[in-house]
Jmol script that loads the backbone (N, CA, C; Angstrom):
load data "model"
ATOM      1  N   UNK A   1      -6.070 -17.779 -10.479  1.00  0.00           N
ATOM      2  CA  UNK A   1      -6.681 -16.474 -10.353  1.00  0.00           C
ATOM      3  C   UNK A   1      -6.197 -15.621 -11.533  1.00  0.00           C
ATOM      4  N   UNK A   2      -7.087 -15.278 -12.426  1.00  0.00           N
ATOM      5  CA  UNK A   2      -6.725 -14.522 -13.626  1.00  0.00           C
ATOM      6  C   UNK A   2      -6.992 -13.023 -13.485  1.00  0.00           C
ATOM      7  N   UNK A   3      -7.332 -12.587 -12.288  1.00  0.00           N
ATOM      8  CA  UNK A   3      -7.584 -11.163 -12.054  1.00  0.00           C
ATOM      9  C   UNK A   3      -6.288 -10.373 -12.195  1.00  0.00           C
ATOM     10  N   UNK A   4      -6.413  -9.088 -12.500  1.00  0.00           N
ATOM     11  CA  UNK A   4      -5.250  -8.200 -12.542  1.00  0.00           C
ATOM     12  C   UNK A   4      -4.556  -8.223 -11.185  1.00  0.00           C
ATOM     13  N   UNK A   5      -3.278  -7.918 -11.185  1.00  0.00           N
ATOM     14  CA  UNK A   5      -2.460  -8.046  -9.979  1.00  0.00           C
ATOM     15  C   UNK A   5      -3.107  -7.397  -8.754  1.00  0.00           C
ATOM     16  N   UNK A   6      -3.454  -6.116  -8.835  1.00  0.00           N
ATOM     17  CA  UNK A   6      -3.989  -5.416  -7.667  1.00  0.00           C
ATOM     18  C   UNK A   6      -5.462  -5.713  -7.413  1.00  0.00           C
ATOM     19  N   UNK A   7      -6.079  -6.535  -8.257  1.00  0.00           N
ATOM     20  CA  UNK A   7      -7.442  -6.994  -8.012  1.00  0.00           C
ATOM     21  C   UNK A   7      -7.463  -8.328  -7.284  1.00  0.00           C
ATOM     22  N   UNK A   8      -6.273  -8.891  -7.023  1.00  0.00           N
ATOM     23  CA  UNK A   8      -6.154 -10.155  -6.293  1.00  0.00           C
ATOM     24  C   UNK A   8      -5.998  -9.862  -4.803  1.00  0.00           C
ATOM     25  N   UNK A   9      -6.710 -10.605  -3.998  1.00  0.00           N
ATOM     26  CA  UNK A   9      -6.709 -10.366  -2.559  1.00  0.00           C
ATOM     27  C   UNK A   9      -5.343 -10.416  -1.912  1.00  0.00           C
ATOM     28  N   UNK A  10      -4.570 -11.482  -2.172  1.00  0.00           N
ATOM     29  CA  UNK A  10      -3.262 -11.606  -1.533  1.00  0.00           C
ATOM     30  C   UNK A  10      -2.293 -10.535  -2.028  1.00  0.00           C
ATOM     31  N   UNK A  11      -2.298 -10.246  -3.311  1.00  0.00           N
ATOM     32  CA  UNK A  11      -1.405  -9.214  -3.860  1.00  0.00           C
ATOM     33  C   UNK A  11      -1.743  -7.851  -3.269  1.00  0.00           C
ATOM     34  N   UNK A  12      -3.033  -7.573  -3.181  1.00  0.00           N
ATOM     35  CA  UNK A  12      -3.482  -6.312  -2.592  1.00  0.00           C
ATOM     36  C   UNK A  12      -3.054  -6.220  -1.129  1.00  0.00           C
ATOM     37  N   UNK A  13      -3.209  -7.314  -0.395  1.00  0.00           N
ATOM     38  CA  UNK A  13      -2.834  -7.318   1.017  1.00  0.00           C
ATOM     39  C   UNK A  13      -1.327  -7.094   1.178  1.00  0.00           C
ATOM     40  N   UNK A  14      -0.533  -7.776   0.379  1.00  0.00           N
ATOM     41  CA  UNK A  14       0.921  -7.623   0.477  1.00  0.00           C
ATOM     42  C   UNK A  14       1.347  -6.191   0.172  1.00  0.00           C
ATOM     43  N   UNK A  15       0.726  -5.591  -0.825  1.00  0.00           N
ATOM     44  CA  UNK A  15       1.023  -4.204  -1.156  1.00  0.00           C
ATOM     45  C   UNK A  15       0.594  -3.276  -0.015  1.00  0.00           C
ATOM     46  N   UNK A  16      -0.535  -3.571   0.590  1.00  0.00           N
ATOM     47  CA  UNK A  16      -1.031  -2.762   1.704  1.00  0.00           C
ATOM     48  C   UNK A  16      -0.120  -2.881   2.915  1.00  0.00           C
ATOM     49  N   UNK A  17       0.372  -4.089   3.199  1.00  0.00           N
ATOM     50  CA  UNK A  17       1.315  -4.268   4.311  1.00  0.00           C
ATOM     51  C   UNK A  17       2.566  -3.455   4.065  1.00  0.00           C
ATOM     52  N   UNK A  18       3.074  -3.510   2.851  1.00  0.00           N
ATOM     53  CA  UNK A  18       4.303  -2.796   2.523  1.00  0.00           C
ATOM     54  C   UNK A  18       4.124  -1.290   2.675  1.00  0.00           C
ATOM     55  N   UNK A  19       2.941  -0.794   2.395  1.00  0.00           N
ATOM     56  CA  UNK A  19       2.727   0.652   2.449  1.00  0.00           C
ATOM     57  C   UNK A  19       2.475   1.163   3.863  1.00  0.00           C
ATOM     58  N   UNK A  20       2.408   0.276   4.853  1.00  0.00           N
ATOM     59  CA  UNK A  20       2.170   0.744   6.215  1.00  0.00           C
ATOM     60  C   UNK A  20       3.295   1.648   6.696  1.00  0.00           C
ATOM     61  N   UNK A  21       4.527   1.203   6.594  1.00  0.00           N
ATOM     62  CA  UNK A  21       5.631   2.013   7.116  1.00  0.00           C
ATOM     63  C   UNK A  21       6.874   2.000   6.220  1.00  0.00           C
ATOM     64  N   UNK A  22       6.855   1.223   5.168  1.00  0.00           N
ATOM     65  CA  UNK A  22       8.033   1.143   4.295  1.00  0.00           C
ATOM     66  C   UNK A  22       8.177   2.439   3.504  1.00  0.00           C
ATOM     67  N   UNK A  23       9.408   2.888   3.344  1.00  0.00           N
ATOM     68  CA  UNK A  23       9.656   4.071   2.523  1.00  0.00           C
ATOM     69  C   UNK A  23       9.172   3.808   1.099  1.00  0.00           C
ATOM     70  N   UNK A  24       8.584   4.823   0.495  1.00  0.00           N
ATOM     71  CA  UNK A  24       8.055   4.681  -0.864  1.00  0.00           C
ATOM     72  C   UNK A  24       9.127   4.224  -1.843  1.00  0.00           C
ATOM     73  N   UNK A  25      10.369   4.663  -1.637  1.00  0.00           N
ATOM     74  CA  UNK A  25      11.438   4.298  -2.568  1.00  0.00           C
ATOM     75  C   UNK A  25      11.848   2.837  -2.436  1.00  0.00           C
ATOM     76  N   UNK A  26      11.344   2.141  -1.415  1.00  0.00           N
ATOM     77  CA  UNK A  26      11.622   0.720  -1.234  1.00  0.00           C
ATOM     78  C   UNK A  26      10.489  -0.154  -1.752  1.00  0.00           C
ATOM     79  N   UNK A  27       9.428   0.468  -2.234  1.00  0.00           N
ATOM     80  CA  UNK A  27       8.261  -0.269  -2.721  1.00  0.00           C
ATOM     81  C   UNK A  27       7.947   0.227  -4.128  1.00  0.00           C
ATOM     82  N   UNK A  28       8.527  -0.428  -5.114  1.00  0.00           N
ATOM     83  CA  UNK A  28       8.436   0.038  -6.490  1.00  0.00           C
ATOM     84  C   UNK A  28       7.397  -0.739  -7.281  1.00  0.00           C
ATOM     85  N   UNK A  29       6.668  -0.039  -8.134  1.00  0.00           N
ATOM     86  CA  UNK A  29       5.753  -0.679  -9.072  1.00  0.00           C
ATOM     87  C   UNK A  29       6.505  -0.794 -10.399  1.00  0.00           C
ATOM     88  N   UNK A  30       7.152  -1.946 -10.605  1.00  0.00           N
ATOM     89  CA  UNK A  30       7.978  -2.129 -11.798  1.00  0.00           C
ATOM     90  C   UNK A  30       7.148  -2.164 -13.076  1.00  0.00           C
ATOM     91  N   UNK A  31       5.846  -2.327 -12.949  1.00  0.00           N
ATOM     92  CA  UNK A  31       4.967  -2.262 -14.109  1.00  0.00           C
ATOM     93  C   UNK A  31       4.914  -0.877 -14.726  1.00  0.00           C
ATOM     94  N   UNK A  32       5.407   0.122 -14.010  1.00  0.00           N
ATOM     95  CA  UNK A  32       5.438   1.490 -14.531  1.00  0.00           C
ATOM     96  C   UNK A  32       6.654   1.752 -15.428  1.00  0.00           C
ATOM     97  N   UNK A  33       7.587   0.804 -15.473  1.00  0.00           N
ATOM     98  CA  UNK A  33       8.776   0.986 -16.309  1.00  0.00           C
ATOM     99  C   UNK A  33       8.378   1.020 -17.779  1.00  0.00           C
ATOM    100  N   UNK A  34       9.032   1.873 -18.541  1.00  0.00           N
ATOM    101  CA  UNK A  34       8.768   1.978 -19.971  1.00  0.00           C
ATOM    102  C   UNK A  34       9.842   1.210 -20.728  1.00  0.00           C
ATOM    103  N   UNK A  35       9.453   0.405 -21.700  1.00  0.00           N
ATOM    104  CA  UNK A  35      10.434  -0.424 -22.406  1.00  0.00           C
ATOM    105  C   UNK A  35      11.455   0.380 -23.211  1.00  0.00           C
ATOM    106  N   UNK A  36      11.127   1.624 -23.553  1.00  0.00           N
ATOM    107  CA  UNK A  36      12.030   2.435 -24.361  1.00  0.00           C
ATOM    108  C   UNK A  36      13.009   3.254 -23.527  1.00  0.00           C
ATOM    109  N   UNK A  37      13.051   3.019 -22.210  1.00  0.00           N
ATOM    110  CA  UNK A  37      13.917   3.805 -21.330  1.00  0.00           C
ATOM    111  C   UNK A  37      14.961   2.936 -20.647  1.00  0.00           C
ATOM    112  N   UNK A  38      16.093   3.559 -20.401  1.00  0.00           N
ATOM    113  CA  UNK A  38      17.131   2.946 -19.595  1.00  0.00           C
ATOM    114  C   UNK A  38      17.206   3.777 -18.317  1.00  0.00           C
ATOM    115  N   UNK A  39      17.201   3.134 -17.178  1.00  0.00           N
ATOM    116  CA  UNK A  39      17.079   3.841 -15.911  1.00  0.00           C
ATOM    117  C   UNK A  39      18.345   3.747 -15.069  1.00  0.00           C
ATOM    118  N   UNK A  40      18.665   4.859 -14.409  1.00  0.00           N
ATOM    119  CA  UNK A  40      19.615   4.795 -13.305  1.00  0.00           C
ATOM    120  C   UNK A  40      18.754   4.650 -12.040  1.00  0.00           C
ATOM    121  N   UNK A  41      19.356   4.468 -10.888  1.00  0.00           N
ATOM    122  CA  UNK A  41      18.590   4.215  -9.667  1.00  0.00           C
ATOM    123  C   UNK A  41      17.595   5.331  -9.355  1.00  0.00           C
ATOM    124  N   UNK A  42      18.019   6.611  -9.335  1.00  0.00           N
ATOM    125  CA  UNK A  42      17.048   7.673  -9.038  1.00  0.00           C
ATOM    126  C   UNK A  42      15.907   7.732 -10.074  1.00  0.00           C
ATOM    127  N   UNK A  43      16.236   7.520 -11.331  1.00  0.00           N
ATOM    128  CA  UNK A  43      15.212   7.545 -12.370  1.00  0.00           C
ATOM    129  C   UNK A  43      14.217   6.403 -12.219  1.00  0.00           C
ATOM    130  N   UNK A  44      14.717   5.228 -11.853  1.00  0.00           N
ATOM    131  CA  UNK A  44      13.846   4.070 -11.636  1.00  0.00           C
ATOM    132  C   UNK A  44      12.913   4.318 -10.462  1.00  0.00           C
ATOM    133  N   UNK A  45      13.463   4.846  -9.378  1.00  0.00           N
ATOM    134  CA  UNK A  45      12.632   5.135  -8.206  1.00  0.00           C
ATOM    135  C   UNK A  45      11.571   6.169  -8.558  1.00  0.00           C
ATOM    136  N   UNK A  46      11.944   7.224  -9.262  1.00  0.00           N
ATOM    137  CA  UNK A  46      10.979   8.246  -9.654  1.00  0.00           C
ATOM    138  C   UNK A  46       9.873   7.650 -10.515  1.00  0.00           C
ATOM    139  N   UNK A  47      10.261   6.902 -11.535  1.00  0.00           N
ATOM    140  CA  UNK A  47       9.286   6.336 -12.476  1.00  0.00           C
ATOM    141  C   UNK A  47       8.342   5.358 -11.788  1.00  0.00           C
ATOM    142  N   UNK A  48       8.871   4.567 -10.875  1.00  0.00           N
ATOM    143  CA  UNK A  48       8.089   3.469 -10.287  1.00  0.00           C
ATOM    144  C   UNK A  48       7.400   3.836  -8.980  1.00  0.00           C
ATOM    145  N   UNK A  49       7.512   5.092  -8.544  1.00  0.00           N
ATOM    146  CA  UNK A  49       6.783   5.534  -7.354  1.00  0.00           C
ATOM    147  C   UNK A  49       5.891   6.733  -7.644  1.00  0.00           C
ATOM    148  N   UNK A  50       5.942   7.262  -8.856  1.00  0.00           N
ATOM    149  CA  UNK A  50       5.139   8.454  -9.157  1.00  0.00           C
ATOM    150  C   UNK A  50       3.660   8.105  -9.215  1.00  0.00           C
ATOM    151  N   UNK A  51       2.839   9.133  -9.183  1.00  0.00           N
ATOM    152  CA  UNK A  51       1.403   8.888  -9.146  1.00  0.00           C
ATOM    153  C   UNK A  51       1.040   8.376  -7.769  1.00  0.00           C
ATOM    154  N   UNK A  52       0.117   7.490  -7.683  1.00  0.00           N
ATOM    155  CA  UNK A  52      -0.270   6.922  -6.396  1.00  0.00           C
ATOM    156  C   UNK A  52       0.464   5.619  -6.142  1.00  0.00           C
ATOM    157  N   UNK A  53       1.767   5.623  -6.397  1.00  0.00           N
ATOM    158  CA  UNK A  53       2.554   4.430  -6.154  1.00  0.00           C
ATOM    159  C   UNK A  53       2.589   4.040  -4.692  1.00  0.00           C
ATOM    160  N   UNK A  54       2.482   4.991  -3.802  1.00  0.00           N
ATOM    161  CA  UNK A  54       2.453   4.717  -2.372  1.00  0.00           C
ATOM    162  C   UNK A  54       1.342   5.555  -1.801  1.00  0.00           C
ATOM    163  N   UNK A  55       0.450   4.922  -1.133  1.00  0.00           N
ATOM    164  CA  UNK A  55      -0.679   5.654  -0.573  1.00  0.00           C
ATOM    165  C   UNK A  55      -0.669   5.540   0.943  1.00  0.00           C
ATOM    166  N   UNK A  56      -1.406   6.411   1.613  1.00  0.00           N
ATOM    167  CA  UNK A  56      -1.413   6.354   3.070  1.00  0.00           C
ATOM    168  C   UNK A  56      -1.999   5.025   3.555  1.00  0.00           C
ATOM    169  N   UNK A  57      -1.599   4.598   4.747  1.00  0.00           N
ATOM    170  CA  UNK A  57      -2.170   3.356   5.281  1.00  0.00           C
ATOM    171  C   UNK A  57      -3.682   3.470   5.442  1.00  0.00           C
ATOM    172  N   UNK A  58      -4.331   2.329   5.373  1.00  0.00           N
ATOM    173  CA  UNK A  58      -5.771   2.267   5.603  1.00  0.00           C
ATOM    174  C   UNK A  58      -6.026   1.788   7.024  1.00  0.00           C
ATOM    175  N   UNK A  59      -7.087   2.288   7.634  1.00  0.00           N
ATOM    176  CA  UNK A  59      -7.529   1.724   8.897  1.00  0.00           C
ATOM    177  C   UNK A  59      -8.029   0.308   8.621  1.00  0.00           C
ATOM    178  N   UNK A  60      -7.919  -0.612   9.570  1.00  0.00           N
ATOM    179  CA  UNK A  60      -8.360  -1.994   9.318  1.00  0.00           C
ATOM    180  C   UNK A  60      -9.772  -2.129   8.735  1.00  0.00           C
ATOM    181  N   UNK A  61     -10.775  -1.362   9.205  1.00  0.00           N
ATOM    182  CA  UNK A  61     -12.101  -1.493   8.564  1.00  0.00           C
ATOM    183  C   UNK A  61     -12.106  -1.035   7.098  1.00  0.00           C
ATOM    184  N   UNK A  62     -11.291  -0.038   6.771  1.00  0.00           N
ATOM    185  CA  UNK A  62     -11.194   0.408   5.381  1.00  0.00           C
ATOM    186  C   UNK A  62     -10.539  -0.672   4.524  1.00  0.00           C
ATOM    187  N   UNK A  63      -9.498  -1.293   5.047  1.00  0.00           N
ATOM    188  CA  UNK A  63      -8.850  -2.391   4.334  1.00  0.00           C
ATOM    189  C   UNK A  63      -9.862  -3.513   4.084  1.00  0.00           C
ATOM    190  N   UNK A  64     -10.614  -3.874   5.101  1.00  0.00           N
ATOM    191  CA  UNK A  64     -11.605  -4.955   4.969  1.00  0.00           C
ATOM    192  C   UNK A  64     -12.645  -4.614   3.905  1.00  0.00           C
ATOM    193  N   UNK A  65     -13.081  -3.362   3.866  1.00  0.00           N
ATOM    194  CA  UNK A  65     -14.068  -2.945   2.867  1.00  0.00           C
ATOM    195  C   UNK A  65     -13.497  -3.032   1.460  1.00  0.00           C
ATOM    196  N   UNK A  66     -12.266  -2.581   1.268  1.00  0.00           N
ATOM    197  CA  UNK A  66     -11.639  -2.655  -0.058  1.00  0.00           C
ATOM    198  C   UNK A  66     -11.356  -4.103  -0.456  1.00  0.00           C
ATOM    199  N   UNK A  67     -11.023  -4.922   0.523  1.00  0.00           N
ATOM    200  CA  UNK A  67     -10.728  -6.330   0.250  1.00  0.00           C
ATOM    201  C   UNK A  67     -11.951  -7.059  -0.318  1.00  0.00           C
ATOM    202  N   UNK A  68     -13.130  -6.620   0.045  1.00  0.00           N
ATOM    203  CA  UNK A  68     -14.364  -7.257  -0.452  1.00  0.00           C
ATOM    204  C   UNK A  68     -14.445  -7.229  -1.973  1.00  0.00           C
ATOM    205  N   UNK A  69     -13.857  -6.222  -2.595  1.00  0.00           N
ATOM    206  CA  UNK A  69     -13.911  -6.097  -4.058  1.00  0.00           C
ATOM    207  C   UNK A  69     -12.804  -6.899  -4.750  1.00  0.00           C
ATOM    208  N   UNK A  70     -11.913  -7.503  -3.970  1.00  0.00           N
ATOM    209  CA  UNK A  70     -10.785  -8.241  -4.542  1.00  0.00           C
ATOM    210  C   UNK A  70     -11.129  -9.715  -4.693  1.00  0.00           C
ATOM    211  N   UNK A  71     -10.460 -10.367  -5.638  1.00  0.00           N
ATOM    212  CA  UNK A  71     -10.689 -11.797  -5.877  1.00  0.00           C
ATOM    213  C   UNK A  71      -9.709 -12.623  -5.062  1.00  0.00           C
ATOM    214  N   UNK A  72     -10.244 -13.634  -4.431  1.00  0.00           N
ATOM    215  CA  UNK A  72      -9.419 -14.583  -3.696  1.00  0.00           C
ATOM    216  C   UNK A  72      -9.758 -15.977  -4.190  1.00  0.00           C
ATOM    217  N   UNK A  73      -8.785 -16.861  -4.140  1.00  0.00           N
ATOM    218  CA  UNK A  73      -8.998 -18.226  -4.606  1.00  0.00           C
ATOM    219  C   UNK A  73      -9.883 -18.988  -3.645  1.00  0.00           C
ATOM    220  N   UNK A  74      -9.628 -18.829  -2.371  1.00  0.00           N
ATOM    221  CA  UNK A  74     -10.398 -19.507  -1.331  1.00  0.00           C
ATOM    222  C   UNK A  74     -11.159 -18.462  -0.522  1.00  0.00           C
ATOM    223  N   UNK A  75     -12.432 -18.708  -0.273  1.00  0.00           N
ATOM    224  CA  UNK A  75     -13.243 -17.772   0.500  1.00  0.00           C
ATOM    225  C   UNK A  75     -12.730 -17.548   1.906  1.00  0.00           C
ATOM    226  N   UNK A  76     -12.054 -18.565   2.466  1.00  0.00           N
ATOM    227  CA  UNK A  76     -11.517 -18.444   3.826  1.00  0.00           C
ATOM    228  C   UNK A  76     -10.348 -17.468   3.898  1.00  0.00           C
ATOM    229  N   UNK A  77      -9.824 -17.062   2.746  1.00  0.00           N
ATOM    230  CA  UNK A  77      -8.681 -16.154   2.740  1.00  0.00           C
ATOM    231  C   UNK A  77      -9.040 -14.762   3.253  1.00  0.00           C
ATOM    232  N   UNK A  78     -10.247 -14.294   2.998  1.00  0.00           N
ATOM    233  CA  UNK A  78     -10.613 -12.928   3.396  1.00  0.00           C
ATOM    234  C   UNK A  78     -10.433 -12.681   4.898  1.00  0.00           C
ATOM    235  N   UNK A  79     -11.030 -13.506   5.770  1.00  0.00           N
ATOM    236  CA  UNK A  79     -10.829 -13.244   7.201  1.00  0.00           C
ATOM    237  C   UNK A  79      -9.364 -13.381   7.629  1.00  0.00           C
ATOM    238  N   UNK A  80      -8.629 -14.273   6.988  1.00  0.00           N
ATOM    239  CA  UNK A  80      -7.201 -14.422   7.295  1.00  0.00           C
ATOM    240  C   UNK A  80      -6.470 -13.135   6.926  1.00  0.00           C
ATOM    241  N   UNK A  81      -6.715 -12.611   5.730  1.00  0.00           N
ATOM    242  CA  UNK A  81      -6.060 -11.385   5.284  1.00  0.00           C
ATOM    243  C   UNK A  81      -6.438 -10.202   6.173  1.00  0.00           C
ATOM    244  N   UNK A  82      -7.699 -10.129   6.565  1.00  0.00           N
ATOM    245  CA  UNK A  82      -8.142  -9.043   7.444  1.00  0.00           C
ATOM    246  C   UNK A  82      -7.429  -9.116   8.793  1.00  0.00           C
ATOM    247  N   UNK A  83      -7.337 -10.300   9.344  1.00  0.00           N
ATOM    248  CA  UNK A  83      -6.677 -10.491  10.637  1.00  0.00           C
ATOM    249  C   UNK A  83      -5.182 -10.159  10.532  1.00  0.00           C
ATOM    250  N   UNK A  84      -4.539 -10.621   9.468  1.00  0.00           N
ATOM    251  CA  UNK A  84      -3.118 -10.332   9.270  1.00  0.00           C
ATOM    252  C   UNK A  84      -2.871  -8.831   9.096  1.00  0.00           C
ATOM    253  N   UNK A  85      -3.746  -8.163   8.327  1.00  0.00           N
ATOM    254  CA  UNK A  85      -3.571  -6.729   8.121  1.00  0.00           C
ATOM    255  C   UNK A  85      -3.744  -5.980   9.436  1.00  0.00           C
ATOM    256  N   UNK A  86      -4.770  -6.331  10.198  1.00  0.00           N
ATOM    257  CA  UNK A  86      -5.001  -5.632  11.460  1.00  0.00           C
ATOM    258  C   UNK A  86      -3.805  -5.804  12.399  1.00  0.00           C
ATOM    259  N   UNK A  87      -3.258  -7.017  12.469  1.00  0.00           N
ATOM    260  CA  UNK A  87      -2.085  -7.243  13.307  1.00  0.00           C
ATOM    261  C   UNK A  87      -0.889  -6.432  12.840  1.00  0.00           C
ATOM    262  N   UNK A  88      -0.658  -6.420  11.523  1.00  0.00           N
ATOM    263  CA  UNK A  88       0.463  -5.654  10.968  1.00  0.00           C
ATOM    264  C   UNK A  88       0.260  -4.155  11.184  1.00  0.00           C
ATOM    265  N   UNK A  89      -0.965  -3.704  11.028  1.00  0.00           N
ATOM    266  CA  UNK A  89      -1.292  -2.285  11.219  1.00  0.00           C
ATOM    267  C   UNK A  89      -0.881  -1.841  12.622  1.00  0.00           C
ATOM    268  N   UNK A  90      -1.345  -2.563  13.627  1.00  0.00           N
ATOM    269  CA  UNK A  90      -1.059  -2.172  15.013  1.00  0.00           C
ATOM    270  C   UNK A  90       0.417  -2.364  15.359  1.00  0.00           C
ATOM    271  N   UNK A  91       1.002  -3.427  14.878  1.00  0.00           N
ATOM    272  CA  UNK A  91       2.407  -3.703  15.171  1.00  0.00           C
ATOM    273  C   UNK A  91       3.337  -2.679  14.512  1.00  0.00           C
ATOM    274  N   UNK A  92       3.181  -2.471  13.216  1.00  0.00           N
ATOM    275  CA  UNK A  92       4.100  -1.585  12.498  1.00  0.00           C
ATOM    276  C   UNK A  92       3.898  -0.123  12.854  1.00  0.00           C
ATOM    277  N   UNK A  93       2.645   0.332  12.857  1.00  0.00           N
ATOM    278  CA  UNK A  93       2.415   1.747  13.155  1.00  0.00           C
ATOM    279  C   UNK A  93       2.606   2.034  14.634  1.00  0.00           C
ATOM    280  N   UNK A  94       2.436   1.019  15.484  1.00  0.00           N
ATOM    281  CA  UNK A  94       2.626   1.207  16.914  1.00  0.00           C
ATOM    282  C   UNK A  94       4.077   1.448  17.289  1.00  0.00           C
ATOM    283  N   UNK A  95       4.996   0.979  16.473  1.00  0.00           N
ATOM    284  CA  UNK A  95       6.412   1.189  16.794  1.00  0.00           C
ATOM    285  C   UNK A  95       7.102   2.179  15.851  1.00  0.00           C
ATOM    286  N   UNK A  96       6.368   2.723  14.898  1.00  0.00           N
ATOM    287  CA  UNK A  96       6.956   3.699  13.979  1.00  0.00           C
ATOM    288  C   UNK A  96       7.261   4.986  14.734  1.00  0.00           C
ATOM    289  N   UNK A  97       8.440   5.532  14.507  1.00  0.00           N
ATOM    290  CA  UNK A  97       8.816   6.799  15.130  1.00  0.00           C
ATOM    291  C   UNK A  97       8.839   7.937  14.114  1.00  0.00           C
ATOM    292  N   UNK A  98       8.783   7.576  12.832  1.00  0.00           N
ATOM    293  CA  UNK A  98       8.820   8.596  11.784  1.00  0.00           C
ATOM    294  C   UNK A  98       8.159   8.045  10.528  1.00  0.00           C
ATOM    295  N   UNK A  99       7.326   8.855   9.909  1.00  0.00           N
ATOM    296  CA  UNK A  99       6.736   8.514   8.612  1.00  0.00           C
ATOM    297  C   UNK A  99       7.146   9.616   7.645  1.00  0.00           C
ATOM    298  N   UNK A 100       7.921   9.279   6.631  1.00  0.00           N
ATOM    299  CA  UNK A 100       8.397  10.259   5.659  1.00  0.00           C
ATOM    300  C   UNK A 100       7.444  10.270   4.470  1.00  0.00           C
ATOM    301  N   UNK A 101       6.640  11.312   4.382  1.00  0.00           N
ATOM    302  CA  UNK A 101       5.635  11.425   3.324  1.00  0.00           C
ATOM    303  C   UNK A 101       5.969  12.538   2.344  1.00  0.00           C
ATOM    304  N   UNK A 102       7.205  13.003   2.389  1.00  0.00           N
ATOM    305  CA  UNK A 102       7.625  14.084   1.494  1.00  0.00           C
ATOM    306  C   UNK A 102       7.737  13.590   0.063  1.00  0.00           C
ATOM    307  N   UNK A 103       7.488  14.436  -0.872  1.00  0.00           N
ATOM    308  CA  UNK A 103       7.660  14.180  -2.310  1.00  0.00           C
ATOM    309  C   UNK A 103       6.790  13.058  -2.849  1.00  0.00           C
ATOM    310  N   UNK A 104       5.654  12.796  -2.210  1.00  0.00           N
ATOM    311  CA  UNK A 104       4.762  11.751  -2.701  1.00  0.00           C
ATOM    312  C   UNK A 104       3.658  12.308  -3.592  1.00  0.00           C
ATOM    313  N   UNK A 105       3.547  13.618  -3.653  1.00  0.00           N
ATOM    314  CA  UNK A 105       2.527  14.222  -4.498  1.00  0.00           C
ATOM    315  C   UNK A 105       1.122  14.051  -3.938  1.00  0.00           C
ATOM    316  N   UNK A 106       1.021  13.882  -2.631  1.00  0.00           N
ATOM    317  CA  UNK A 106      -0.292  13.691  -2.026  1.00  0.00           C
ATOM    318  C   UNK A 106      -1.084  14.982  -2.006  1.00  0.00           C
ATOM    319  N   UNK A 107      -2.389  14.844  -2.022  1.00  0.00           N
ATOM    320  CA  UNK A 107      -3.297  15.971  -1.916  1.00  0.00           C
ATOM    321  C   UNK A 107      -4.062  15.905  -0.606  1.00  0.00           C
ATOM    322  N   UNK A 108      -5.175  16.628  -0.569  1.00  0.00           N
ATOM    323  CA  UNK A 108      -5.978  16.703   0.649  1.00  0.00           C
ATOM    324  C   UNK A 108      -6.538  15.344   1.072  1.00  0.00           C
ATOM    325  N   UNK A 109      -6.968  14.531   0.125  1.00  0.00           N
ATOM    326  CA  UNK A 109      -7.566  13.232   0.465  1.00  0.00           C
ATOM    327  C   UNK A 109      -6.556  12.330   1.170  1.00  0.00           C
ATOM    328  N   UNK A 110      -5.330  12.302   0.664  1.00  0.00           N
ATOM    329  CA  UNK A 110      -4.294  11.462   1.264  1.00  0.00           C
ATOM    330  C   UNK A 110      -3.889  11.998   2.640  1.00  0.00           C
ATOM    331  N   UNK A 111      -3.793  13.324   2.759  1.00  0.00           N
ATOM    332  CA  UNK A 111      -3.453  13.928   4.047  1.00  0.00           C
ATOM    333  C   UNK A 111      -4.544  13.637   5.073  1.00  0.00           C
ATOM    334  N   UNK A 112      -5.785  13.697   4.645  1.00  0.00           N
ATOM    335  CA  UNK A 112      -6.909  13.396   5.532  1.00  0.00           C
ATOM    336  C   UNK A 112      -6.880  11.931   5.977  1.00  0.00           C
ATOM    337  N   UNK A 113      -6.551  11.044   5.042  1.00  0.00           N
ATOM    338  CA  UNK A 113      -6.461   9.626   5.373  1.00  0.00           C
ATOM    339  C   UNK A 113      -5.352   9.386   6.394  1.00  0.00           C
ATOM    340  N   UNK A 114      -4.188  10.000   6.188  1.00  0.00           N
ATOM    341  CA  UNK A 114      -3.090   9.833   7.125  1.00  0.00           C
ATOM    342  C   UNK A 114      -3.465  10.402   8.495  1.00  0.00           C
ATOM    343  N   UNK A 115      -4.155  11.529   8.528  1.00  0.00           N
ATOM    344  CA  UNK A 115      -4.586  12.126   9.799  1.00  0.00           C
ATOM    345  C   UNK A 115      -5.531  11.176  10.550  1.00  0.00           C
ATOM    346  N   UNK A 116      -6.420  10.499   9.829  1.00  0.00           N
ATOM    347  CA  UNK A 116      -7.335   9.546  10.460  1.00  0.00           C
ATOM    348  C   UNK A 116      -6.569   8.374  11.064  1.00  0.00           C
ATOM    349  N   UNK A 117      -5.554   7.907  10.359  1.00  0.00           N
ATOM    350  CA  UNK A 117      -4.718   6.798  10.865  1.00  0.00           C
ATOM    351  C   UNK A 117      -3.976   7.237  12.112  1.00  0.00           C
ATOM    352  N   UNK A 118      -3.375   8.421  12.071  1.00  0.00           N
ATOM    353  CA  UNK A 118      -2.622   8.902  13.230  1.00  0.00           C
ATOM    354  C   UNK A 118      -3.534   9.142  14.423  1.00  0.00           C
ATOM    355  N   UNK A 119      -4.740   9.623  14.176  1.00  0.00           N
ATOM    356  CA  UNK A 119      -5.695   9.862  15.259  1.00  0.00           C
ATOM    357  C   UNK A 119      -6.231   8.574  15.876  1.00  0.00           C
ATOM    358  N   UNK A 120      -6.074   7.459  15.165  1.00  0.00           N
ATOM    359  CA  UNK A 120      -6.612   6.193  15.667  1.00  0.00           C
ATOM    360  C   UNK A 120      -5.799   5.640  16.839  1.00  0.00           C
ATOM    361  N   UNK A 121      -4.655   6.267  17.087  1.00  0.00           N
ATOM    362  CA  UNK A 121      -3.907   5.913  18.267  1.00  0.00           C
ATOM    363  C   UNK A 121      -2.716   5.120  18.066  1.00  0.00           C
TER     364      UNK A 121
END
end "model"
wireframe off; spacefill off
backbone 0.3
color backbone group
């Protein structure tokens, strides 16, 4: 699969699973590192989580719709990824007691997305 990392179905799914309840500072996009910089831990976290490094969870139908645009090696992978995401969505968000969304730089669209997820039960 020669697609860009986030255009690959499995990579996209793994990133989506991680963003369900994991703290943003635990999910870093190391591709954001600049070769001319030396980082301490806080600087690395800032650099690798800024922008849309962590986005609100998607409802399972939204995940399935976005997955359609991703490349997978085997066609049978799509339903597997959808099923795994739906299970993780209900399992992780069903037992979450706190979601820390501070300092993520989210706007109205992200807040609306999170509200839809929370309203889903």
